[in-house]
N, C-alpha and C positions, 0 to 999 in steps of 0.2 A: 455164284456169289451174289448176283443181283437179286435172285429169288429169295435167298436168305435175308438180305437187307429189307426187302418188301415185307416179308413175314414178321420180322422183328419190329419194324415200324408200325405195322398194323396192331400187333399185340400191345406195344407200349402206348399207342394212341387210345386203345380201348381202356387200358388201365387208367390213363389220365382222365378220360371222360367219366369213368365210373367214380373215381375219387372226387371229382368236382361235383357231380350230381349228388353224391352222398353227403358231402359237406354242406351244400345249400339246402338239401332236404332236411337234414338234422337241424340246421339253423331255423328253418321255417317252422319246424315242429316246436322248437324251444321258444319261439316268440310269443306263444300264448301266455299272457300275464293276467293274473286275477288279483283284484283287490277286494278287501272285505268291508262290508257295511257295519260300522261300529256304533251307530246310534239308532234308536227306534224311530227317529224322524229324519232319515236321510232322503232328501228330495231327489226325484228323478224328473228332469226337464226334457221336453221334446226338442227344444232349441236352446242353444247356449245362452241366449240373452233373454229367455223367458223369465217372468216374475213369478208366475203361479206354477207349482210343480204338477206334473201329470199324476204322480202318486208318490207315496213314500215306500222305499224298498224294504223287503223283509230283513229284519235285524239278524245279524251274524252270518248271513249268506254272502255270496260273492257276485261281482260283475266282471265281465271281461274287458280289459283295457284295449281301446283302439288307438287312442292318442291322449297324451296328458301334458298339462302345463301347471304352473303354480296355482292358478285360480280354478280351473275347471278341467274335468276329465271326460272325454268322449268314451262311452262304454256301450257294451252290448249285454243284454241279459236274457236269460231263458234260452229256448231253443231245444229243449228236450222234454220228454214226457208228453208230447202232443201240444206243448205250449210254444207258439211261434216266437222266434227271436225278434226283438225290437232293439233299436239303438237310441240313445239319448245322452244327456249330459248330467253330471253329478259334480257338486263342488268338491274339489280335490281334498280339502281338509276333512271331509266326512268319510274318507276311505283310508284303509290301512293295508299295507302289504305284509302279510305275516310269514311268507316263505314256507308255508306248510303245503304238503301235497294236496291238490284239490281234485278229487275224483268226481264229486257231484256238487258243482258250484251253486246251482239254483234250486230253490224250493219247488218241488213238483207237487202241486196241490189242486185238486178239483173241489169246487164248492157247489152245493146242490140247492136249487130253488125250492122254497117252501110251497109257494103257490104261483100264480101268474105274476111274473116280474117284468119290469120295464128296463130295457137297456138304453142308457142315455149316452149321447155322443160327447157331451161336455160336462165338466165338474160342477157347473151351476145347476145341472139337472133340468135344463130348460128345453133340450132338444132330444125327444125320444126317437130312437131309430128302429126299435124292434120290441115286440112283446114276446115273452118267453114263457112257455107253460111250466107247470110244476114238475118237480123231479127231473129237471134238466141239469146236466153238469156243465159248469163254467170253469175255464182255466184261469187261475188266480195269478195276478202280477204284483199287486200291492194295495195299499189302502190310503184313504184320504179323509180328513175331517171335514164335515159339512155342517151347516147350521141346523139341518134336520137330523143329524146323526152321522155316524161313520158310513162311508161308501167304499166300494171295492172296485178296482180297475181289473177288468176281466176280458176274456175273449170267448166268443160263442159263434160257431159256424163261420169262422173267419172274420168276424166283426169285433172290433175293440170298443170298449165303452165302460160305463159305470152302472152298478146296481146298488140298491140300498141294502144295508146290513139286515134290516127287518125282513127282506125278501129271500134270504137264504138261511139254511140251517146253521146253527152255531158251530164254530170250528176253532181250532187253535193251531199255531205254527210252532213246532218244536225247534229248539236251537240247532244250528248246523253241528254235525258230530265232531268237527275239528275243535281242538282246544282253543279257548278264548284267550289267546296270548296277549291281546291288547288290553286285558284287564289285570294282568299281573303287575305287582308293585314295581318290579325291577325294570319293566318295560318303559323306555323313555317316551316322550311325546311323539306320536306317530309322525314320521316325515315321509310324505309321498315320494315314490321313486318313479322316474320316467324310464320306460323301457329303452335300453341303450342299443336300439336296433342299428343305428349308424355304425357304432364301433364293431358290433358283431358282423355287419356286412363287410367292413374293411378287413377284418381278420380273416373271414372266409375267402375273400378275394385274394389276400396275400398268400394263403395256403394253396389256393388253386394255381396262382402264378408260379409259386415255388415248385409245385409238382410238374407243371409244364416245362419249367426251365430245366429240371432234372431230366425230364424226358428228352428235351432238345440236346442236352449234354451227352446223354447216352447214345443218341443217334449219331451225333457228330463224332464221338469217340469211335463208334463202330465203323463209321465211314472212313475215318482217318487210318484205323488199323488195317482195313481192307485195302486202302490205297498203298500203304506201306508194304504190305505183303506182295502186291502186284509189282512194285518197284524192285523189291528184293529178288523176286522170281525172274525179273527181266535181266538182272546183272549178275546173278550167281553162277550162271553157266556160260562158258566161252570155249572156243576152239583154239588150242595153242598154235595151230598152223596159221592162224590169222596174223601172227607176229613174225613169221618167217619170211 
């Protein structure tokens, strides 16, 4: 009897652990929230209180939400196609959650130098950090207007910085293949949504607790039935001669 009890307890414990892990792994997967760039001049700041943007994000593409409030959203962008992921801040009003399936959120684009180009550390183009030969591919992040013309924020050999538009071959960025739902007349003014990770966490915890309580109830019931059987076995048989 004790052996059966140990086996049943082990099985139910494994089921409880599996369900709990599955619940929280699904929750973690579902927490990836993307919001869409809905203007051609959506600023991306390195710090939340910066005045000058690092660059303007590609129109119609997405950023991954890390944390959001009414005024500013902490986001991550890129991270595929060889372009290193970077995090920064975007004014929340410039982003829109369209609830569409997002398979390829970021623009994957390499731009090529025409001749020898200069990689600058800052948007004022006053601090050159590297010279780049012709026909070298740079990973594109976004663009910025400068008094000398448009400049592009890029990465090359692990270094981030700016190059002038005149130093790379002309290129264009197609719109993201997802439908532009934020342009339809019936769509109301975009209202940013904050990921409800706290509610999701409480729900997952409640489910895990319920599963464990069920497990505990089954174990208690099994133990009680076993004890009752033992008591019945102890009193069901007697010798009539005991009463003579």
